[in-house]
C-alpha positions in Angstrom: 13.3 -56.1 9.0 13.5 -55.6 5.3 11.6 -58.8 4.5 8.8 -57.7 6.8 8.6 -54.3 5.1 8.5 -55.9 1.7 5.7 -58.2 2.8 3.7 -55.2 4.1 4.2 -53.3 0.9 3.1 -56.3 -1.2 0.0 -56.6 1.0 -1.0 -53.0 0.3 -0.7 -53.5 -3.5 -2.8 -56.7 -3.2 -5.5 -55.1 -1.1 -7.3 -53.5 -4.0 -9.6 -55.9 -5.9 -10.4 -55.4 -9.6 -13.5 -53.3 -9.9 -14.5 -53.8 -13.6 -16.1 -56.6 -15.5 -13.3 -57.6 -17.9 -10.1 -58.1 -15.8 -11.6 -59.8 -12.8 -10.0 -63.0 -11.7 -13.0 -64.7 -10.1 -14.7 -65.6 -13.4 -18.1 -64.7 -11.7 -19.7 -63.6 -14.9 -19.4 -63.9 -18.7 -17.4 -61.2 -20.5 -19.5 -58.5 -22.1 -19.4 -58.3 -25.9 -18.2 -56.0 -27.1 -16.2 -55.2 -24.0 -16.0 -51.4 -23.6 -12.8 -50.0 -22.2 -12.5 -46.2 -21.5 -8.9 -45.1 -21.2 -8.1 -41.8 -19.4 -5.1 -39.9 -18.1 -3.2 -36.6 -18.6 -1.0 -35.6 -21.5 2.2 -37.5 -21.8 1.2 -40.5 -19.6 1.3 -43.0 -22.5 -2.4 -43.5 -23.2 -2.2 -43.9 -26.9 0.6 -46.4 -26.7 -1.2 -48.3 -23.9 -4.3 -48.5 -26.1 -2.3 -50.0 -28.9 -0.8 -52.6 -26.6 -4.2 -53.6 -25.3 -5.5 -53.9 -28.9 -2.4 -55.9 -29.8 -3.0 -58.3 -26.8 -6.6 -58.8 -27.8 -5.7 -59.4 -31.4 -3.1 -61.9 -30.4 -5.9 -63.9 -28.7 -8.0 -63.8 -31.9 -10.2 -60.8 -31.0 -11.5 -58.1 -33.2 -10.9 -54.6 -31.8 -12.4 -51.2 -32.6 -10.6 -48.2 -31.3 -12.4 -44.8 -30.9 -10.0 -41.9 -31.6 -11.9 -39.6 -29.3 -8.9 -37.4 -28.6 -10.1 -34.9 -31.2 -8.3 -31.9 -29.7 -5.0 -32.8 -31.4 -4.8 -33.8 -35.1 -1.6 -35.6 -34.3 -3.4 -37.8 -31.8 -5.8 -39.0 -34.4 -3.0 -39.7 -36.9 -1.0 -41.5 -34.3 -4.0 -43.7 -33.4 -4.6 -44.5 -37.1 -0.9 -45.6 -37.5 -1.1 -47.8 -34.4 -4.3 -49.3 -35.6 -2.7 -50.3 -38.9 0.3 -51.7 -37.0 -1.6 -53.9 -34.5 -4.6 -54.7 -36.8 -7.3 -52.8 -35.0 -10.2 -50.9 -36.7 -9.9 -47.1 -35.9 -13.0 -44.9 -36.0 -12.1 -41.2 -36.2 -13.6 -37.9 -37.1 -12.0 -34.6 -38.1 -9.9 -32.7 -35.6 -12.0 -30.6 -33.3 -15.1 -32.9 -33.7 -17.2 -33.8 -30.7 -15.5 -36.7 -28.9 -18.8 -38.1 -27.9 -19.9 -38.4 -31.5 -16.7 -40.4 -32.2 -17.5 -42.8 -29.4 -21.1 -43.2 -30.6 -19.9 -44.1 -34.1 -17.3 -46.5 -32.7 -19.8 -48.3 -30.6 -22.2 -48.6 -33.6 -19.3 -49.9 -35.8 -18.3 -52.4 -33.2 -21.8 -53.8 -33.0 -22.2 -54.0 -36.8 -18.8 -55.6 -37.2 -19.2 -58.1 -34.4 -16.2 -56.7 -32.5 -15.0 -58.3 -29.3 -13.8 -55.0 -27.7 -14.0 -51.2 -28.1 -11.1 -49.2 -26.7 -11.8 -45.5 -26.3 -8.9 -43.0 -26.5 -9.5 -39.6 -24.8 -7.7 -36.3 -24.8 -5.0 -35.8 -22.2 -7.2 -33.9 -19.9 -5.7 -31.9 -17.1 -7.6 -32.8 -14.0 -7.9 -29.1 -13.2 -9.9 -28.4 -16.3 -13.6 -28.7 -15.3 -15.0 -28.5 -18.8 -12.7 -31.3 -20.0 -13.7 -33.5 -17.1 -17.4 -32.8 -18.0 -16.6 -34.0 -21.5 -15.4 -37.3 -20.0 -18.7 -37.6 -18.2 -20.6 -36.9 -21.4 -18.6 -39.7 -23.1 -19.6 -42.0 -20.2 -23.3 -41.1 -20.7 -23.0 -41.9 -24.5 -21.6 -45.3 -23.6 -24.3 -46.1 -21.1 -27.0 -45.2 -23.6 -25.5 -47.9 -25.8 -24.9 -50.4 -23.0 -26.3 -49.6 -19.6 -23.5 -51.7 -18.0 -20.7 -49.9 -19.7 -18.0 -48.9 -19.7 -16.8 -52.2 -18.4 -13.4 -51.0 -17.5 -12.1 -47.4 -17.0 -8.3 -47.6 -17.2 -6.3 -44.7 -15.8 -2.8 -44.5 -17.3 -0.3 -43.0 -14.9 3.4 -42.1 -15.6 5.6 -44.0 -13.1 7.8 -41.0 -12.8 5.0 -38.8 -11.5 5.1 -38.1 -7.8 2.4 -36.9 -5.5 0.4 -35.4 -8.4 -0.5 -38.9 -9.5 -2.7 -39.3 -6.5 -4.5 -36.0 -7.3 -5.0 -37.2 -10.9 -6.3 -40.6 -9.7 -8.8 -38.8 -7.3 -10.0 -36.4 -10.0 -10.5 -39.1 -12.7 -12.2 -41.4 -10.2 -14.7 -38.7 -9.3 -15.4 -38.0 -13.0 -15.7 -41.5 -14.5 -15.2 -44.1 -11.7 -11.8 -45.5 -12.6 -11.6 -49.3 -12.2 -7.9 -50.0 -12.8 -4.5 -48.4 -13.3 -1.8 -49.0 -15.9 1.6 -47.8 -14.7 3.8 -46.7 -17.7 7.4 -45.8 -18.3 8.8 -48.4 -15.9 11.5 -49.3 -18.3 13.5 -46.2 -17.4 12.8 -45.7 -13.7 12.5 -47.6 -10.4 10.0 -45.0 -9.2 6.3 -45.3 -9.0 6.0 -45.5 -5.2 3.0 -43.3 -5.3 0.9 -46.3 -6.3 1.0 -47.4 -2.7 -1.0 -44.3 -1.7 -3.4 -44.8 -4.6 -4.0 -48.5 -3.7 -4.3 -47.7 0.0 -6.4 -44.5 -0.1 -8.5 -45.0 -3.2 -8.6 -48.8 -3.4 -7.7 -48.8 -7.1 -5.8 -51.9 -8.3 -2.7 -51.6 -10.6 -3.3 -54.3 -13.2 -0.8 -53.5 -16.0 2.7 -52.0 -16.4 4.2 -50.6 -19.6 7.9 -51.3 -20.0 8.7 -50.0 -23.5 7.4 -48.7 -26.8 6.7 -51.9 -28.6 3.1 -53.4 -28.9 4.1 -56.4 -26.8 5.6 -54.2 -24.0 2.6 -54.5 -21.6 2.6 -56.9 -18.7 0.4 -57.9 -15.9 1.3 -56.0 -12.7 3.2 -58.2 -10.2 3.3 -56.7 -6.7 6.2 -58.9 -5.7 8.3 -57.9 -8.7 7.4 -54.2 -8.2 8.4 -54.2 -4.5 11.7 -56.1 -5.3 12.6 -53.5 -7.9 12.1 -50.7 -5.4 14.7 -52.3 -3.2 17.1 -53.2 -6.0 
């Protein structure tokens, strides 16, 4: 009985195919250059750390990365992004606190092009999905990206805290409506066996979970394994 249940749960998690152009497994097309990754999510979900981990992984493969510090609402967020950039070897483009996030993105895309970067990773403010004006700012960032590259962003990664319950589904719905999320990174799995809400997200929204964060170090980002995730739930 338990084996059948596990098999069904794994099937739900595998039912959502990658939607973006970077993390697809079929190799149907060449990777865009620079690859543009927009990272979204609410405050405290682990966006900044996830961005640093993605940059670290790209750098480990020999790539050059530009990070747009477009969370301009908090000075601490800009400082944190700069520190992570130094730590993982990524170029960080930032403006003063309170600046227009779209202007930061515009400058980061221009810098990536002039420097021959392989990837641009865009940090955004921890927007509460209930704040209509902040969601509109995300849409504006998307429009800036598409003026630079009509095919971008090539991935829109939603970072979700694994300890979040039903509210995670609401977040996923809201961000998907605003910027067409292509994939999910589930964070804070090092201290919890929760995260069961991803079954509803995969089943109802068709969004794939591609990464999991398991710690605070740059290398603590792993590909999502449906089998391992389901086993952990039953452990």
